[in-house]
C-alpha positions as CSV (number, residue, x, y, z in Angstrom):
1,M,107.1,109.6,111.7
2,S,106.7,105.9,112.7
3,T,109.5,103.4,112.6
4,V,107.8,101.6,109.7
5,S,107.7,104.8,107.7
6,R,111.3,105.5,108.3
7,V,112.3,102.0,107.2
8,A,110.2,102.3,104.0
9,L,111.6,105.8,103.3
10,A,115.1,104.4,103.7
11,I,114.4,101.5,101.3
12,I,113.1,103.9,98.7
13,G,116.1,106.1,99.1
14,L,118.5,103.3,98.7
15,C,116.6,102.0,95.6
16,A,116.7,105.5,94.1
17,V,120.5,105.8,94.7
18,F,121.1,102.3,93.3
19,A,119.0,103.1,90.2
20,V,121.0,106.2,89.4
21,I,124.4,104.7,90.1
22,S,123.7,101.5,88.1
23,E,122.6,103.5,85.1
24,R,125.4,106.1,85.4
25,F,128.4,103.9,86.2
26,L,127.5,100.3,85.5
27,A,126.2,100.8,81.9
28,I,122.9,99.0,82.7
29,D,119.9,99.7,80.6
30,P,118.1,102.6,82.4
31,A,114.7,101.0,82.0
32,W,115.7,98.1,84.4
33,P,116.7,100.2,87.4
34,A,113.7,102.5,86.7
35,S,111.3,99.6,86.8
36,I,113.0,98.0,89.9
37,G,112.8,101.3,91.8
38,I,109.2,102.0,90.9
39,L,108.1,98.4,91.8
40,T,109.9,98.6,95.2
41,G,108.4,101.9,95.9
42,L,104.9,100.6,95.2
43,L,105.4,97.7,97.5
44,A,106.7,100.0,100.3
45,L,103.5,102.2,99.9
46,L,101.4,99.4,101.4
47,V,102.9,100.1,104.9
48,V,103.1,103.9,105.1
49,P,100.5,106.6,105.9
50,A,98.7,108.3,103.0
51,R,100.6,111.6,102.9
52,M,104.0,109.8,103.2
53,R,102.7,107.6,100.4
54,L,102.4,110.5,98.0
55,L,106.0,111.8,98.9
56,L,107.4,108.3,98.2
57,I,105.5,108.1,94.8
58,I,107.0,111.6,93.9
59,M,110.5,110.4,94.8
60,N,110.1,107.2,92.7
61,A,108.6,109.1,89.8
62,A,111.4,111.6,89.8
63,V,114.0,108.9,89.7
64,G,112.1,107.0,87.0
65,G,111.7,110.2,85.0
66,Y,115.5,110.8,85.1
67,L,116.2,107.2,84.0
68,F,113.6,107.3,81.2
69,F,115.2,110.5,80.1
70,R,118.6,108.8,80.0
71,A,116.9,105.9,78.0
72,D,115.3,108.5,75.7
73,T,111.8,107.0,76.4
74,F,109.6,110.0,75.9
75,W,106.3,108.6,77.2
76,G,108.0,107.1,80.2
77,I,109.2,110.7,81.1
78,V,105.6,112.0,80.5
79,T,104.1,109.3,82.6
80,C,106.5,110.0,85.5
81,G,105.9,113.8,85.2
82,L,102.1,113.3,85.3
83,I,102.4,111.1,88.4
84,I,104.4,113.8,90.1
85,V,101.8,116.5,89.2
86,W,98.9,114.2,90.3
87,C,100.6,113.6,93.7
88,L,101.4,117.4,94.2
89,V,97.7,118.1,93.7
90,G,97.0,115.4,96.3
91,L,99.3,117.2,98.8
92,L,97.3,120.5,98.5
93,P,95.8,121.6,101.8
94,I,92.3,122.0,100.4
95,M,89.1,119.9,100.3
96,D,89.2,116.2,101.0
97,G,91.4,113.4,99.5
98,A,88.7,112.2,97.0
99,W,88.3,115.7,95.6
100,R,92.1,116.2,95.2
101,F,92.4,112.8,93.6
102,K,89.7,113.7,91.0
103,T,91.2,117.2,90.4
104,G,94.6,115.6,89.9
105,L,93.1,113.4,87.2
106,V,91.7,116.4,85.4
107,V,94.9,118.3,85.6
108,C,96.9,115.3,84.3
109,S,94.3,114.8,81.5
110,F,94.7,118.5,80.5
111,L,98.5,118.3,80.4
112,C,98.6,114.9,78.6
113,G,96.1,116.2,76.0
114,S,98.1,119.4,75.5
115,I,101.3,117.4,74.8
116,M,99.5,115.1,72.3
117,V,98.0,118.1,70.4
118,W,101.0,120.3,70.5
119,P,102.8,118.9,67.4
120,T,99.5,118.9,65.5
121,A,98.9,122.6,66.3
122,H,102.5,123.3,65.2
123,R,102.0,121.6,61.8
124,M,98.5,122.9,61.1
125,S,99.5,126.5,62.0
126,E,102.6,126.1,59.8
127,G,104.9,126.9,62.8
128,K,102.9,129.8,64.3
129,V,102.3,127.7,67.4
130,P,105.9,126.9,68.4
131,C,106.7,123.4,69.5
132,P,110.1,122.2,70.7
133,R,112.0,119.9,68.3
134,Y,112.4,117.4,71.1
135,I,108.6,116.9,71.3
136,Q,108.1,117.0,67.5
137,D,110.6,114.2,67.1
138,R,109.1,112.0,69.8
139,V,105.4,112.5,69.3
140,D,105.1,110.6,66.0
141,F,101.3,110.9,65.6
142,H,99.2,113.9,64.6
143,I,96.0,114.8,62.9
144,A,96.5,114.9,59.1
145,P,94.4,117.3,57.0
146,G,92.2,115.5,54.6
147,L,92.0,115.8,50.8
148,D,89.3,118.5,51.0
149,L,91.5,120.6,53.2
150,R,95.0,120.0,52.0
151,G,94.5,119.0,48.4
152,G,96.1,115.9,46.8
153,L,95.4,113.0,44.5
154,R,92.1,111.2,43.9
155,L,92.5,107.8,42.1
156,V,89.7,105.6,40.8
157,Y,90.5,102.0,39.8
158,T,88.1,99.6,38.3
159,V,88.4,96.0,39.4
160,E,88.3,93.6,36.5
161,V,85.9,91.2,38.1
162,E,85.6,89.1,34.9
163,Q,89.2,87.9,35.6
164,A,88.0,86.8,39.0
165,I,85.3,84.8,37.4
166,R,87.7,83.3,34.9
167,D,90.0,82.3,37.8
168,K,87.1,80.6,39.5
169,R,86.3,78.8,36.2
170,D,89.9,77.7,35.9
171,H,89.8,76.3,39.4
172,F,86.7,74.3,38.5
173,A,88.5,73.0,35.4
174,D,91.4,71.8,37.5
175,E,89.1,70.0,39.9
176,M,87.2,68.4,37.0
177,R,90.5,67.1,35.5
178,Q,91.3,65.6,38.9
179,E,87.9,63.9,39.1
180,L,88.0,62.6,35.5
181,G,91.6,61.4,36.0
182,T,90.4,59.4,39.0
183,A,87.3,58.1,37.1
184,F,89.4,56.9,34.2
185,G,91.9,55.2,36.6
186,F,94.8,57.4,35.6
187,H,95.0,59.1,39.0
188,S,94.8,57.7,42.5
189,G,92.7,60.5,43.9
190,E,95.4,61.6,46.3
191,G,97.3,64.8,45.6
192,L,97.3,66.8,42.4
193,I,97.2,65.1,39.1
194,T,100.7,64.8,37.5
195,R,101.8,65.9,34.1
196,E,102.1,62.3,32.9
197,E,98.6,61.5,34.1
198,M,97.3,64.7,32.3
199,Q,98.8,63.5,29.0
200,K,96.9,60.2,29.3
201,L,93.7,62.1,30.2
202,D,94.1,64.4,27.2
203,A,93.7,61.4,24.9
204,K,90.3,60.6,26.5
205,V,88.8,64.0,27.2
206,R,89.4,67.7,26.6
207,I,88.1,70.6,28.7
208,S,87.7,73.9,26.8
209,K,86.8,77.4,28.0
210,P,84.6,79.0,25.4
211,E,83.4,81.8,27.7
212,S,84.5,83.4,31.0
213,A,82.0,81.4,33.1
214,V,81.6,78.3,30.9
215,L,83.5,75.0,30.7
216,R,82.9,72.4,28.0
217,I,83.9,68.8,28.5
218,K,84.3,66.9,25.2
219,F,85.0,63.1,25.2
220,T,87.0,61.3,22.5
221,D,84.6,58.3,22.9
222,A,81.0,59.4,23.3
223,A,80.4,56.4,25.6
224,D,82.7,57.9,28.2
225,I,80.2,60.6,28.8
226,A,78.9,58.2,31.5
227,K,81.9,59.3,33.6
228,I,79.8,62.5,34.3
229,D,77.7,60.6,36.9
230,D,75.7,61.8,39.9
231,R,78.7,61.8,42.1
232,F,80.6,64.0,39.7
233,S,77.7,66.4,39.1
234,K,76.9,66.7,42.8
235,K,80.3,68.1,43.5
236,F,79.9,71.0,41.1
237,L,76.1,71.6,40.8
238,T,76.0,73.7,43.9
239,E,77.8,76.5,42.1
240,M,77.3,75.5,38.4
241,S,74.5,74.5,36.1
242,Q,74.9,71.5,33.8
243,T,73.6,70.9,30.3
244,R,74.2,68.3,27.6
245,G,75.5,69.2,24.2
246,P,75.9,70.7,21.8
247,G,77.3,67.4,20.7
248,A,76.4,63.9,22.0
249,D,79.9,63.6,23.4
250,E,79.9,66.9,25.2
251,V,78.7,68.3,28.6
252,T,78.6,72.1,29.4
253,F,79.0,73.6,32.8
254,K,78.2,77.2,33.6
255,I,78.8,79.2,36.8
256,R,75.4,80.2,38.2
257,T,74.4,83.9,38.0
258,E,74.1,84.3,41.8
259,V,77.6,82.8,42.2
260,E,79.0,85.2,39.6
261,T,77.5,88.1,41.7
262,Q,79.1,86.8,44.8
263,I,82.5,86.4,43.1
264,R,82.2,90.0,41.8
265,E,81.3,91.4,45.3
266,R,84.0,89.3,47.0
267,A,86.6,90.5,44.4
268,V,85.9,94.1,45.1
269,A,85.9,93.7,48.9
270,T,89.1,91.7,48.8
271,A,90.8,94.2,46.4
272,K,89.9,97.1,48.8
273,D,91.4,95.2,51.8
274,T,94.6,94.5,49.8
275,V,94.9,98.1,48.7
276,T,94.3,99.3,52.3
277,R,97.2,97.0,53.5
278,R,99.5,98.4,50.8
279,V,98.6,102.0,51.5
280,D,99.1,101.4,55.3
281,G,102.5,99.7,54.5
282,L,103.6,102.9,52.8
283,G,102.8,104.9,56.0
284,L,99.9,106.7,54.3
285,R,97.3,106.3,57.1
286,E,95.6,109.6,56.2
287,A,94.6,108.2,52.8
288,G,91.0,107.4,52.4
289,I,89.8,104.2,50.5
290,T,86.2,103.6,49.6
291,T,84.3,101.5,47.0
292,R,81.6,102.3,44.6
293,D,80.1,99.4,42.6
294,E,83.2,97.8,41.0
295,D,85.4,100.9,41.5
296,I,87.9,101.5,44.3
297,I,88.5,105.2,45.2
298,I,91.8,106.2,46.8
299,E,92.2,109.7,48.1
300,V,95.7,110.7,49.1
301,P,96.4,114.2,50.6
302,G,99.6,115.8,49.7
303,E,101.5,117.6,46.9
304,N,104.6,115.4,46.2
305,E,104.6,114.1,42.7
306,K,107.3,111.5,43.4
307,D,105.2,110.1,46.2
308,F,102.1,110.0,44.0
309,D,104.0,108.0,41.3
310,N,105.2,105.6,43.9
311,I,101.7,105.2,45.3
312,K,100.2,104.5,41.9
313,D,102.9,101.9,41.1
314,I,102.3,100.0,44.4
315,I,98.5,100.1,44.2
316,R,98.0,98.9,40.7
317,R,100.4,95.9,40.9
318,T,98.3,92.7,41.0
319,A,101.1,90.8,42.8
320,R,99.8,87.6,41.3
321,L,102.6,85.1,41.9
322,E,102.6,81.7,40.2
323,F,105.1,78.9,39.7
324,K,104.5,77.0,36.4
325,M,106.5,74.3,34.6
326,V,108.1,75.1,31.3
327,D,107.0,72.6,28.5
328,D,110.1,72.2,26.5
329,E,109.1,68.8,25.1
330,H,106.4,70.2,22.8
331,D,108.3,72.5,20.4
332,F,105.4,74.9,20.0
333,F,107.3,77.8,18.4
334,G,109.3,75.5,16.2
335,K,106.2,74.9,14.1
336,I,106.1,78.6,13.1
337,K,107.8,79.4,9.8
338,D,109.7,82.6,9.2
339,E,107.3,83.6,6.4
340,E,104.4,83.4,8.8
341,L,105.9,86.1,11.1
342,P,104.5,89.7,10.7
343,E,106.8,92.0,8.9
344,G,108.1,95.1,10.7
345,E,107.3,93.8,14.2
346,G,110.8,92.8,15.1
347,I,109.7,89.2,15.9
348,A,112.0,86.3,15.2
349,I,112.2,82.6,16.1
350,Y,115.4,81.3,17.9
351,Q,116.5,77.8,18.8
352,E,118.0,76.8,22.2
353,N,118.9,73.5,23.9
354,A,116.7,73.1,27.0
355,P,117.1,70.6,29.9
356,N,114.6,67.8,29.8
357,G,115.2,65.6,32.8
358,P,118.3,64.1,34.5
359,G,121.2,64.1,32.0
360,K,118.9,65.1,29.1
361,T,118.6,68.1,26.8
362,I,116.2,68.8,23.9
363,P,116.3,71.3,21.1
364,T,113.3,73.7,21.3
365,H,112.4,77.2,20.0
366,F,111.2,80.5,21.4
367,A,110.0,83.7,19.9
368,R,111.8,87.0,20.5
369,I,110.8,90.6,19.9
370,T,113.0,93.7,19.6
371,K,112.0,97.1,21.0
372,R,111.3,99.8,18.5
373,E,112.9,103.2,18.9
374,N,111.2,105.4,21.6
375,E,109.0,102.4,22.6
376,S,108.6,101.6,26.3
377,N,109.2,98.1,27.5
378,T,105.6,97.7,28.5
379,E,104.4,98.8,25.0
380,C,106.8,96.3,23.5
381,R,105.3,93.5,25.6
382,E,101.7,94.5,24.7
383,R,102.6,94.4,21.0
384,F,104.2,90.9,21.6
385,K,101.2,89.7,23.5
386,A,98.9,90.9,20.7
387,W,100.8,88.7,18.2
388,A,100.9,85.7,20.6
389,S,97.1,85.9,21.1
390,T,96.7,85.1,17.4
391,L,98.4,81.7,17.9
392,N,96.4,78.6,18.4
393,V,97.6,77.8,22.0
394,P,95.9,74.8,23.6
395,D,93.7,75.5,26.6
396,D,96.0,73.7,29.0
397,H,99.0,75.7,27.9
398,Q,100.0,79.4,27.7
399,V,102.7,81.7,26.4
400,G,104.9,83.3,29.0
401,F,107.0,86.5,28.5
402,W,110.4,87.2,29.9
403,A,112.2,90.6,29.6
404,I,115.6,90.6,27.9
405,E,118.1,93.0,29.4
406,E,121.7,93.9,28.8
407,T,124.0,95.3,31.6
408,D,127.0,97.4,30.8
409,P,129.8,95.9,32.9
410,D,131.6,99.3,33.2
411,T,128.7,101.5,34.3
412,G,126.3,98.9,35.7
413,K,123.5,100.4,33.7
414,T,120.8,98.0,32.4
415,T,119.3,98.4,28.9
416,E,116.0,96.8,28.1
417,L,116.2,95.1,24.7
418,G,112.9,93.3,24.3
419,W,111.1,90.1,25.3
420,R,111.3,86.4,24.7
421,T,108.7,83.6,25.1
422,F,108.4,80.4,27.2
423,Y,105.9,77.7,26.4
424,L,104.3,76.9,29.7
425,F,101.8,74.5,31.2
426,G,98.7,76.4,32.1
427,R,98.2,75.0,35.5
428,A,100.0,76.8,38.3
429,E,101.8,74.2,40.5
430,I,102.1,76.8,43.4
431,T,100.5,80.2,43.8
432,G,101.0,83.2,46.0
433,D,98.3,81.8,48.3
434,N,101.0,79.4,49.5
435,I,103.4,82.2,50.6
436,T,103.4,83.1,54.3
437,D,106.2,85.7,54.3
438,A,108.4,87.8,52.0
439,T,111.7,89.5,53.0
440,V,114.3,91.6,51.2
441,A,117.8,90.1,51.3
442,Q,121.2,90.5,49.5
443,E,123.6,87.9,48.2
444,Q,126.9,88.1,50.0
445,N,129.0,85.7,47.9
446,Q,130.7,88.3,45.8
447,G,131.1,92.0,46.3
448,L,127.9,93.8,47.2
449,G,125.7,91.1,45.7
450,Q,122.3,91.3,44.1
451,Y,119.2,92.0,46.0
452,Y,116.4,89.4,46.0
453,V,113.1,88.7,47.8
454,G,113.1,85.5,49.9
455,L,109.8,83.6,50.0
456,S,108.6,81.3,52.8
457,F,105.9,78.7,52.0
458,S,103.1,77.5,54.2
459,P,103.5,73.8,55.3
460,A,101.2,72.7,52.5
461,G,103.0,74.9,50.0
462,A,106.4,73.6,51.2
463,E,105.3,70.0,50.8
464,R,103.9,70.7,47.3
465,F,107.1,72.6,46.3
466,E,109.3,69.7,47.4
467,E,107.0,67.3,45.5
468,I,107.2,69.3,42.3
469,T,110.9,69.9,42.3
470,G,111.6,66.3,43.1
471,A,109.5,65.1,40.1
472,N,111.0,67.6,37.7
473,V,114.8,67.5,38.2
474,N,116.7,69.2,35.4
475,R,113.6,70.9,34.0
476,R,112.8,74.6,34.0
477,F,110.4,76.1,36.5
478,A,109.0,79.5,35.7
479,I,108.4,82.0,38.5
480,I,105.7,84.4,37.2
481,L,104.7,87.7,38.8
482,D,101.9,89.7,37.3
483,E,101.9,87.7,34.1
484,V,105.6,88.4,33.6
485,I,108.3,85.7,34.0
486,D,110.7,86.8,36.6
487,S,113.0,83.8,36.1
488,A,113.0,80.3,34.8
489,P,115.6,78.5,36.8
490,V,116.6,74.8,36.1
491,I,115.6,72.5,39.0
492,R,118.9,70.9,40.0
493,S,117.5,68.7,42.8
494,K,114.5,68.3,45.1
495,I,114.1,71.5,47.2
496,A,113.0,71.0,50.8
497,G,112.5,73.6,53.5
498,G,109.8,75.6,51.9
499,R,111.9,78.6,50.6
500,A,112.4,80.2,47.2
501,S,113.6,83.6,46.0
502,I,112.8,86.2,43.3
503,T,115.9,88.0,42.0
504,M,115.8,91.7,41.1
505,G,118.1,91.3,38.1
506,A,121.3,93.2,37.5
507,G,121.9,96.9,37.5
508,D,122.2,99.7,40.0
509,P,122.0,98.3,43.6
510,E,119.9,101.2,44.9
511,E,117.3,100.6,42.1
512,Q,117.4,96.8,42.9
513,L,116.7,97.6,46.6
514,Q,113.8,99.9,45.8
515,K,112.3,97.2,43.5
516,A,112.8,94.6,46.2
517,R,111.1,96.7,48.8
518,K,108.1,97.3,46.6
519,L,107.8,93.6,45.8
520,E,108.1,92.7,49.5
521,L,105.3,95.1,50.3
522,V,102.9,93.8,47.7
523,L,103.6,90.2,48.4
524,R,103.1,90.7,52.2
525,S,99.8,92.6,51.6
526,G,98.6,89.8,49.3
527,A,97.7,89.6,45.7
528,L,94.7,91.4,44.2
529,P,91.9,89.0,43.4
530,A,91.8,90.5,39.9
531,P,93.7,93.2,38.1
532,M,92.7,96.8,38.5
533,T,92.7,99.4,35.7
534,P,92.9,103.1,36.3
535,S,89.5,104.8,35.5
536,N,90.1,108.3,36.6
537,E,92.8,110.5,38.2
538,T,92.1,113.9,39.6
539,R,94.5,116.4,41.2
540,I,93.0,118.7,43.8
541,G,95.1,121.8,44.3
542,P,96.2,122.9,47.7
543,S,94.6,126.4,47.2
544,L,91.2,124.7,47.3
545,G,92.2,123.1,50.6
546,R,93.2,126.4,52.1
547,D,90.0,128.0,51.1
548,A,88.0,125.1,52.4
549,I,89.8,125.0,55.8
550,G,89.6,128.7,56.1
551,E,85.9,128.9,55.6
552,G,85.2,125.8,57.6
553,L,87.2,127.1,60.6
554,K,85.6,130.5,60.3
555,G,82.1,129.0,60.5
556,M,83.0,126.7,63.4
557,L,84.8,129.4,65.4
558,A,82.0,132.0,64.8
559,G,79.2,129.6,65.8
560,S,81.1,128.2,68.8
561,G,82.2,131.7,69.9
562,L,78.7,133.1,69.9
563,V,77.3,130.1,71.8
564,L,80.1,130.3,74.4
565,L,79.6,134.1,74.8
566,A,75.8,133.7,75.2
567,L,76.5,131.0,77.9
568,A,78.9,133.3,79.8
569,I,76.5,136.2,79.7
570,Y,73.4,134.3,80.8
571,Y,74.9,132.1,83.5
572,R,77.7,134.4,84.7
573,K,80.5,132.5,86.5
574,S,78.7,129.2,86.0
575,G,78.6,130.0,82.3
576,I,82.4,130.7,82.3
577,V,82.9,127.3,84.0
578,A,80.8,125.7,81.3
579,D,82.8,127.5,78.6
580,L,86.1,126.2,80.0
581,A,84.6,122.7,80.1
582,V,83.7,123.0,76.4
583,V,87.2,124.2,75.5
584,F,88.7,121.3,77.5
585,N,86.3,119.0,75.7
586,M,87.7,120.3,72.4
587,L,91.3,119.7,73.6
588,L,90.6,116.1,74.6
589,Q,88.9,115.4,71.3
590,L,91.8,116.7,69.3
591,A,94.2,114.7,71.5
592,I,92.3,111.4,71.0
593,L,92.0,112.0,67.3
594,S,95.7,112.8,67.1
595,S,96.6,109.5,68.9
596,L,94.3,107.7,66.4
597,E,96.2,109.5,63.5
598,A,92.8,110.6,62.2
599,T,92.3,112.6,59.1
600,M,90.6,115.9,59.5
601,T,88.1,116.8,56.8
602,L,85.2,119.3,56.6
603,P,82.7,116.7,57.9
604,G,85.1,116.2,60.8
605,I,85.1,119.9,61.5
606,A,81.3,119.7,61.4
607,G,81.4,116.9,63.9
608,L,83.5,119.0,66.3
609,A,81.1,121.9,66.0
610,L,78.2,119.5,66.7
611,T,79.8,118.1,69.8
612,I,80.3,121.6,71.1
613,G,76.6,122.1,70.9
614,I,76.0,118.8,72.7
615,A,78.5,119.8,75.5
616,V,76.8,123.2,75.9
617,D,73.4,121.4,76.1
618,A,74.7,119.3,79.0
619,N,75.9,122.3,80.9
620,V,72.6,124.1,80.3
621,L,70.7,121.2,81.8
622,I,72.9,121.2,84.9
623,N,72.7,124.9,85.4
624,E,68.9,125.0,85.0
625,R,68.5,122.2,87.5
626,I,70.6,124.0,90.0
627,R,68.6,127.2,89.5
628,E,65.4,125.2,90.1
629,E,66.8,123.9,93.4
630,L,67.9,127.3,94.5
631,R,64.4,128.7,93.7
632,A,63.0,125.9,95.9
633,G,65.0,127.3,98.8
634,R,67.8,124.7,99.1
635,T,71.2,125.6,100.2
636,V,74.0,126.0,97.7
637,R,75.5,122.6,98.5
638,A,72.2,120.8,98.4
639,A,71.2,122.6,95.2
640,V,74.5,121.5,93.5
641,E,74.1,117.8,94.5
642,A,70.4,117.7,93.5
643,G,71.1,119.6,90.3
644,Y,73.7,117.1,89.1
645,D,71.7,114.1,90.2
646,K,68.5,115.1,88.5
647,A,70.2,116.3,85.3
648,F,72.4,113.3,84.9
649,S,69.7,110.9,83.6
650,S,68.7,113.4,80.8
651,I,72.3,114.1,79.9
652,L,73.2,110.4,79.8
653,D,70.1,109.6,77.7
654,G,71.0,112.3,75.1
655,H,74.6,111.3,74.9
656,V,73.9,107.5,74.6
657,T,71.4,108.2,71.8
658,V,73.9,110.3,69.8
659,F,76.6,107.7,70.6
660,I,74.5,104.9,69.1
661,S,73.8,107.0,66.1
662,G,77.5,107.6,65.6
663,L,78.2,103.9,65.8
664,I,75.7,103.2,63.1
665,L,77.1,105.9,60.9
666,A,80.6,104.6,61.5
667,Q,79.6,101.0,60.7
668,Y,77.6,101.7,57.5
669,G,78.8,105.1,56.4
670,T,81.7,105.6,54.0
671,G,84.3,108.4,53.5
672,P,83.1,111.7,54.9
673,V,80.2,110.2,56.8
674,K,82.5,107.8,58.6
675,G,84.9,110.7,59.5
676,F,82.0,112.7,60.9
677,A,80.8,109.7,62.9
678,V,84.2,109.0,64.5
679,T,84.6,112.6,65.5
680,L,81.0,112.5,67.0
681,I,81.7,109.4,69.0
682,V,84.9,110.8,70.5
683,G,83.2,114.1,71.2
684,I,80.4,112.4,73.1
685,V,82.7,110.5,75.4
686,C,84.7,113.7,76.1
687,S,81.6,115.7,76.7
688,L,80.4,113.4,79.5
689,F,83.8,113.7,81.2
690,T,84.2,117.4,80.9
691,G,80.5,118.4,81.2
692,V,79.6,116.3,84.3
693,F,82.9,115.2,86.0
694,C,85.0,118.3,85.6
695,T,82.4,121.0,86.2
696,R,81.2,119.1,89.3
697,L,84.6,119.6,90.9
698,V,84.3,123.4,90.5
699,F,80.8,123.5,91.9
700,D,81.9,121.2,94.8
701,W,84.7,123.6,95.6
702,W,82.4,126.5,95.6
703,A,79.9,124.7,97.8
704,R,82.2,122.9,100.3
705,G,85.6,124.6,100.0
706,A,84.8,128.3,99.4
707,K,81.4,127.9,101.1
708,V,79.8,130.6,99.0
709,K,76.5,131.9,100.2
710,R,75.2,132.8,96.7
711,L,75.9,130.7,93.6
712,S,76.6,132.6,90.3
713,V,74.2,130.8,87.9
714,G,72.4,133.8,86.4
715,A,71.3,137.4,87.0
716,E,68.7,136.5,89.6
717,F,71.1,134.6,91.9
């Protein structure tokens, strides 16, 4: 051993000792000494001979594996173990260094793939394939059986695209008010039009919404119709059509048909993306989500009824968040006389004193409804909304609903009593689009405190929030989630900083926490562009899944077994090598699919069976080429080299063709077709590695290591 080698070995030894001591006695994070030791070892490798290099790598990997074990870093342990195995193969006294390097890669791939598949095999065999708890707890990915194999829940929701069209119409209405306010000189053109400016504008023009895609502008003075000039029309005519009438003082705008189609398609696509984010946030990555026309189809494997109820509650929430000012100045409900209220509905009118600016209060009224016996709170609200829809509410206002609850101070139990109304301005001052983050938090000022969801606004939203709160001090600001008022706090002062909160009410802290987490999830994933209504719900029993997976596996195993048996009989030892390569190919496919947390369905099983056939075809091409070369009188070594060289172009051509087909199916296919395509793509990549790279190592060893005189590639050889 040279002096340089001795010095390098001494450095590595000292680093190893330091790493162990520092972790054991100095309470240093094990990852740090492990990283230092490995880095120092790699630097020392540059100055030592090749064989000594492998020994040093093994030493460093052993120390690193121990430290990763102490740090409970599973994949660090696996990596160090694979490095040791790779180096041990490199130290074998056979063949040349390049062959040993490639063989080490194959051995490590096999071991890594086995570890990745082990927990999946344990789960899918229901424990028949034993797997240590240590590995189960640390390999957190696996292949999940799909709905057709495991059974589960199939939900179909219809996106109410008409609401998306109405939202677009309302957006146009706000822009038109802005433009008309500027044209009449009430508004400067900068920022949103204020409430005072809107009141002045209402005396000049009214914008009504007779249909979901129609806006009608009616002027008090017919001469003011000239305000609808070319500049005004040009801003809206790209997406709307314009007609005069029906009166001389009116102009009608209608959203164009092609724009309506785009809104519908965009609403469905956005709804699918939002539902996908919510499902992923629940950890249900095995769930399948597809669209069909205006329907969104969600398939969730499993059997747990509680989980299904939670999934449905999360998915159907629109998470439409709006901040609207309460209009306490116009006593809308005070005009309703008691004799005008429907009998037997539990509706009554109450008076309250509402804040109305700095140092001011104003008497105003609200309607309240009491729940009937055995009536749910949702049913009570729908009954209340049905009555409110008969009222003549102006287009620029709306009726909001807030749940009335009573909490027992002794038990902490909350009882739902009914609902009350708020008279709101129709325009949302701030929407959920201005929210950048939502987090669950708990008040700490007294006892355990209530849970709430803290909201963070975007810079534009924060600026708008500060502007609105500054202009409406001592007025009520309603926070509305999914058409229900969460709270209507009084603005005490201008609020800067771009933060707000939604409280979870009183009651059981655990229930508050669960509500807060659900709200956090839906707000983070974004609001649905339109509400979704359940169209169909189907339960698929697990017995169907067992039958399906049983028959599917029988078909795949029977077909694959017959092909592998025929290959071994026809090509003898070369056929057995090909069979082992095909089995290795299957192992690698399952390992990759496990790491991707793929869902295995019957089309996926079909994809696995097809890739077995493709892998067999590659080995047949190689063996036939080698046989041709042997018939031509070439030596074993020359026949192997020529056989692989000549077969490779055909193999590559076939694999690339299938790979491209798989990409197209994955891009444009849905549901089962996409699952089949993903399995096919993974199988093609693994087939090239096992069919060409791995089998070549065996043939090279036969030809150059064992130096066989006759190659077993069929009965005639």
